[in-house]
N, C-alpha and C positions, 0 to 999 in steps of 0.2 A: 167327593171329598177334596180337600185341599192338597196342594203340592208344596213341598218345602225345599228351599234353596239354602245351603249352608254358605254363608258369606266368608270369603277369604279376605283378610285385612291385616293391617299392622297396628291396630288400636287407634289409629288416627284417621285413616281413610280406607275404603275398600279397594281391592285390587280390580283391575279392569276385567279380568276373567269372570268376575261375579256377574257383570252385566251380560256377558255372552251366555252364561248359565241361566240367567233369568229368561232370556229369549227362548231357550230350549224348554224351560218350564212352562212358559206361556203357550207353547205348542201343545201342551198336555192338558192344561186347565186354565180357566179364567180366574181361578181362586189360588193365587200364588202368594206364599208367605216366605219370609226370610228369617233365618236364625243368626244372631250375632252374639258369639261368645267371646268375651275379651276381658281385659283389665283396664278400667277407665276408658271404655270404648263407646261412650255415649255419642260422641261425634260421628262414629261409624253408623250407629243405629239411626241417627237423624238423617244422615246422607242416604241411607238405604230406604228410608221412608219417602224420599223424594223420587225414587226410581218409578218410572211410569208402569202402571199395571200391578203394583204391589198392594195387597190388602192389609197385611199386618206384618210388623217387624217384632219378633220376639228377642228380647235383649236381656243378657245376664252378665253382670260384672263380678269377676272373682279372680283373686290372685292366681288360682290354679289354672286359669285359661291364658295366662300371660304368654306362654310359649307354645300354645296349641298342641300340647302333648296328646297323642291319640288316647292314651290311657285315661286322661281326664275329660277329654271332649266327647269321645264316643259314647260313654254311658249316659250323658245328658241327651244326646240324639236318640239313643235307644229308648230312653224313658218316654219320649214324646212321639215316637215313631208311629204308634197305633192311630194317631190323629190324621195320618196322611196316606195317600196311595202311592206317592212317589217322593223320594228324597234325592236331591241332586247336589253335586259339588263339582267345581272345576277339576279337570283331569291334570292337575298340577301336583307338585310334591305335597302340597297341603291336602288335596283331595285323596291322592293315592295313599296317604298315610292313615287317614281317618276312616274312609268309607268301607274298606274291606273288613275292618273290625266291627263296624255296625252291621254289615251284612251277615257276618259269621254269628254274631250274638242274636240276630233275629232269624237265623237259620233260613236265609234266602240267598239266591244267587246275586252276584253283582254284575251289572252290564257296564263294561268299562269303555271309556273313550268314544262315546257315541258321536256320530257326525250328522245324524238325521233322525227326526221323529216321524214315524209313519202313522202310528196311532198310539193309543195309551199303553199298548202291550208290545208293540213291535218297533224295533230300532235298527239303524244301520251303524256298524262300527268297522274300523279298519283292522285288518289282521295281516300277518306276514310283513311287518314293517311298512304297511301301507300299500302293498302290492295287490291286495285283494280286499273286497268289501263283503262282510258277512251281514246278513239280515237275521236278526235274533228276535224271537218271540218268547216272552216270559208269561207263565201262568201264576206266578207268585202274587199274593194279595198285596204285598209291599214290594215296590221295585226300587232298588238302590242303583243309582246311575252316576257315572262321572262323565263330564262333558268336555269334548275337545273344543276349546274356546274358538280356535281359528275357523271352525266349521259353521259358526252361528254369528249373525250380526249382533253388535252390542245393543242392548236395550237403552232407551233414553234415560239419562240420569236425572232428568228434570220432568216435571209435570205430574208427579205422583203426590199423594197426600195420605199415605198409610198411617194407621195408628201404631204407636209404639207400646208394646205390652211387656211389662217386667216378668221375666221368667224365674220362678223360684225352683231351686233344685236342692235335694237333700244329699246329693253325692259330695264326697270329700275327695281331696287330692289323693291320688294313688300313692301308696307307700312303697310300691315296687319299682318306681322309676323316679328320677330326679333330674332336673335340668343342670348341666354342668357349665357349658359355655357355648357361645355362638361366635363363629369367626366369619365376618363379612368383609368383602373387599369394597372399599369406598371409591366412588368415581363420580365425576361431574357429568359423565355421559348418560344418555337415556337408559332406562332399565330395559333389559334385553327383550322380554316378552311383550312390551308395549311400544317399542321403538318403531318409528316409521321407516327408518333406514338402518340396515345392519351390514357391517363389513366383517366377513369371517375369514379366518386363515386356517390352513390345514397343514398336513405333513410337509408339503412342498415349501413351506416357509423356512424349514430346516433348523431353526434355533430360536431360543427365547429372545436373544438380542435382535434377530431379524424381525420378530413380531412387532417391533417398533414401527415398521412400515405400515402394518395393518392399522395400528393405533393412530398414526399420523393421518392416514387417509380418512379414517373414521372421524377424527377431530375436524378435518376440513369440511366434511359433509354433515357434521352434527349428528353422527350416527352412533349406534351401539356397536360394541365389539363382540363377535362370536367366534366360535372355533369348532372344528371337528373333534371327534373323540381321539383321533390319532394325535392331534396337536396337544390335547389335554393330557393324554397318557405320557407324552414325551416331555411334559413339564414346561411347555411353552407359555401356558396361560392357566389360571385357576379353573377348576372344574365347574364353577358356577357360570362360566361362559359357554359351556358345551351346548351345541344345538344338535338335536337328533332324537332317535328313538329312546335312548337312555339319558337324554339331556332335556333341553327345553324345546317346546313346540312354538314356532314363530310363524308369522305371516305378515311381514312388513310390506310397505309399498315398493321398496327396492331392497333386494338381497344381493350382495356382491360376494361371490365365493372365490377366494384366492388360494391357489395351491391345494384345492380340495378335489380329490378324484371323483367323489360322488357315490360312495357306498350307499346301499339302500337304507342303512340305519340312519345316515345323515339326511338323505332325501326325505325320509319320513317326517323329519322335524322342520323342513323349510319349503317343501314343494308347493305349498299353498300361497307362497309369496306372489304378489301381483306381477313384479318384474324381477327376473333373475339374470344376473350378469356373472359369467364364469371366466376366470383367467387361469389357464393351465397350459403347460408346454406339451402335453400329450393330447393330440387331437382326437384320440379315441377314448378319452376319459368319459365315464358315464354321466358326469355332471352336465356335459353338453347336450344330452338327450332331453333335459328338462329346462335348459337355459334359453331365455329369450334372445340374449346376445352373448356371443362367445369370442374371446380373444385367445388365440393360440400363440404362445410365446413365453419368454422368460419373465416371470413376475418381477424379478429384480431390475428389469429394464422398463417394464410397463408401469408398475405402481409408482416409482419416483416421478415419471413423466406426468402421471395423473395428478399427483400431489402438486407438482410445479404448475400445471395448467390451472388447477383449482385455486 
């Protein structure tokens, strides 16, 4: 039977993590389909149809899908779940919000944050903030999976010619929840999870005003700005910039960690980065254990010199 991927998108284009999830799905079956639920999201469905290896894109436009509330999206997935052996979504806020509800409704276990597909029933996933890898085997007829995007290569977004099928649903918007508002920080910098370069600051930056140094260095490099949980909790930067186990999972080509000690929760979100540079005045900081390059010293001396040199 077929495998279904739930597309994460903004009604205009799909998120990059969708491509990584497709790669995981293709390791399970040659018959991969995509579900696009949105509001005026025809462009997303058309883009998904071009992804290499996709057989069918199921598309449904409805006002109730505008904000991807789990109470509205999950019932539609539940309704069509019997057509599939596996249903996959990115292990992002989007996937983590929807998939547990689908698993509960279908009375099956969810296998979260997989990093490798061994066979159709066996998967590897990280546990203990990435310090150990568990091999999990499921005997459920339907397998609900969320995929750690950084562990899989992105599928090609061109070369496909999938058919687009209109999906009819009888479900109506839930009367138990309603969308109130969405507060988004606007920036000209790259989006954190798709950025090639990330400059992150931690508790060592000491204040919100000092975080300007992190932002100036990021602007010089054309990078995204990230932060540790300690920096977010201290109010130095909004929480949508948090990298780590309870934040965003990233794997850029270059990750610069400034004033970040390297707690395992933070490392879980960035240790797959291709090159890691750490700047910290504590030579025993755990961050140096995963760093490719380390600078021991005062960030308030080092970072301004880097900015000036660039």
